[in-house]
Every structure is written in structure tokens, then in C-alpha cells.
C-alpha positions in Angstrom: -15.6 0.7 9.0 -14.4 3.7 7.1 -10.7 3.9 6.1 -8.6 6.5 7.9 -6.8 7.5 4.7 -9.3 7.8 2.0 -12.6 7.9 4.1 -14.0 5.1 1.9 -16.2 2.2 3.5 -14.1 -1.0 3.6 -15.2 -4.3 5.2 -15.0 -4.8 8.9 -12.1 -7.5 8.8 -10.0 -6.0 6.3 -6.3 -5.3 7.0 -5.9 -3.2 4.1 -8.3 -0.5 2.4 -9.4 -1.8 -1.2 -8.9 1.7 -2.9 -6.0 3.5 -1.3 -4.0 0.6 0.0 -3.7 1.8 3.5 -3.2 -0.3 6.5 -6.6 -0.6 8.6 -6.8 -1.2 12.4 -9.1 -4.0 12.9 -10.2 -5.2 16.3 -7.8 -8.1 15.9 -4.7 -5.7 15.1 -5.7 -3.2 17.8 -2.6 -2.6 20.4 -0.6 -4.8 18.6 2.3 -3.8 16.3 4.7 -6.1 14.4 8.2 -5.2 13.7 9.0 -5.6 9.9 11.2 -4.3 7.7 10.0 -1.2 5.6 9.1 -1.9 2.0 9.1 2.2 1.5 11.6 3.8 3.6 14.5 1.7 2.8 18.1 2.3 1.9 19.7 -0.8 2.1 17.3 -3.5 3.5 14.6 -1.3 5.1 15.6 -2.3 8.8 16.0 1.1 10.0 13.0 2.3 8.4 11.2 -0.7 9.7 12.5 0.2 13.5 11.2 3.6 13.1 7.9 2.7 12.0 7.4 0.5 14.9 8.3 3.2 17.3 6.7 6.1 15.3 9.8 8.2 15.2 11.8 9.5 11.9 13.8 6.9 10.2 16.9 9.4 10.2 17.4 9.4 13.8 17.5 5.6 13.7 20.0 5.5 11.1 21.9 8.3 12.7 22.0 6.2 16.1 22.7 3.1 14.1 25.8 5.1 12.4 27.2 6.3 15.8 26.9 2.8 17.3 28.7 1.3 14.1 31.9 3.8 14.6 32.3 3.5 18.2 35.6 1.5 18.6 34.3 -1.8 20.2 31.0 -2.8 18.4 31.8 -2.3 15.1 31.5 -5.9 14.2 28.5 -6.8 16.6 26.7 -3.6 14.8 27.3 -5.2 11.6 26.3 -8.8 12.5 23.0 -7.2 14.1 22.0 -5.4 11.2 22.6 -8.6 9.1 20.5 -11.0 11.4 17.7 -8.1 11.6 17.7 -8.4 7.9 17.4 -12.1 7.7 15.2 -12.2 10.7 12.5 -9.2 10.2 9.7 -10.0 7.7 9.3 -7.8 4.8 6.3 -5.3 5.1 3.7 -5.6 2.4 4.2 -3.2 -0.2 1.3 -0.5 -0.2 -0.9 -0.3 -3.1 -1.4 2.9 -4.8 -5.1 3.9 -5.7 -5.7 3.2 -9.4 -7.5 5.8 -11.3 -10.3 4.9 -13.1 -11.3 7.2 -16.0 -14.8 8.4 -15.6 -16.8 7.9 -18.9 -20.2 9.4 -19.1 -22.7 8.4 -22.0 -24.4 10.8 -23.9 -27.8 9.8 -25.2 
């Protein structure tokens, strides 16, 4: 299987690329998304970033919708409670691994 991010060959059953850390789409994970808190796109706990990644939309839109729902007079407390519950229930997404650069040395004979 070829990594869709760095175009290197990775083992068929890998969930992540060994070189760039990009998430791979294996046969077991095709068509299946898991709702997780974002580890990279986070302001407080990564809940809005995780929801945005799940629905493939911009996280700013999710944050603005959450903010509007927060300031509507009736659901202030339910919005805060929902965020805290999502914070506790949603698992943390794994931190993507950046590709380590190894200096290439050449031997001169």
C-alpha cells in the first residue's frame, strides 16, 4: 500500500505511515470514521476540532455555531454541559508523528 501523504510504501495493515505519520485507510477502516477530540486543531479540549474533522468542515464554523448556541438565552447551561460531556466521552486522537529527517552521509573512499 502507498501512503497518500508522502507516497512511500507502507505495510498493508498499517493504520499510520511509518515515515510521515499520516493516517492510512486500511480495508478494515474504509467507510468508518471515529469521532475523536482533535490533538492538533484545539483551543480548549479539541471537541470542536474533532467534530469538524469528523464532518470534514472547517473548525471555525463549528466553533461559531457552538458560540451562537451558547449565547441563545435558554440553552446556556445545556451547551456548557454538552461540551464538558463531549470532552469526557470523546477519546483523544493520536498525535500525528512528524517525519524525522536523517542526515544523509556519503563515504568518500
